[in-house]
C-alpha positions, 0 to 999 in steps of 0.5 A, a space after each residue: 485505532 489500528 490504521 487499515 490498509 488497501 491492498 493492490 492486486 499485484 499483492 495476491 490474495 495470499 499476502 492479504 490473507 498472512 497480514 490480516 492473521 497478523 492482525 493487520 486490518 486490510 481491504 483487498 482491491 479484489 474485494 472491493 471491485 469486480 473481476 478483481 480489479 482488472 479494469 480498475 486504473 490505478 488513480 481510481 483504486 488509490 482514490 478510492 482507498 484513500 477516501 475510505 481512509 485505507 492506506 494503499 500499498 502496492 508492490 510498484 514504485 512507479 506509482 510515485 513517478 507517475 504524475 496521475 498515479 500520485 496525484 490522489 496521495 498528493 491532493 489528500 497530503 497521504 501516503 502510500 506504501 511500496 515494497 522495493 523488489 517486486 521479486 519477492 516471494 509471498 511470505 517475503 512480502 509479508 515478512 517485510 511488510 510486518 517487520 517495518 509495521 511500526 515504522 509504516 504505523 509511524 508515518 501513516 501518522 505523520 501524514 503525508 503526501 510521501 510515498 515510501 518504499 519498504 525495505 527489508 528492515 526499514 522504510 525509506 520516503 522516496 517521494 516527494 
């Protein structure tokens, strides 16, 4: 059964659509919470996604450095992924995630707690 991913608002609607077109099982934060999740904190969306069995994807690597935001990942021995470059264009984000799909799936299967940076050609565990 393929892993399901929960995309932070900062990745945008088009990233979700493009990944779905490539066969990813994607849930958008804006599809789950009202007002495109503008009032939803990082700990809340991460907790919600993990409680559904969804793997959080973001482009904010700072999440791993904030105790309150990484706590749901720690408490659930889960994994979180983030893009290592916040300046990427939509299709660059999609390509980077898709190129690393196999490694991402392996890391999810391995379990956590862990946070991984998604780089151009690999993922690197950056937390704990």
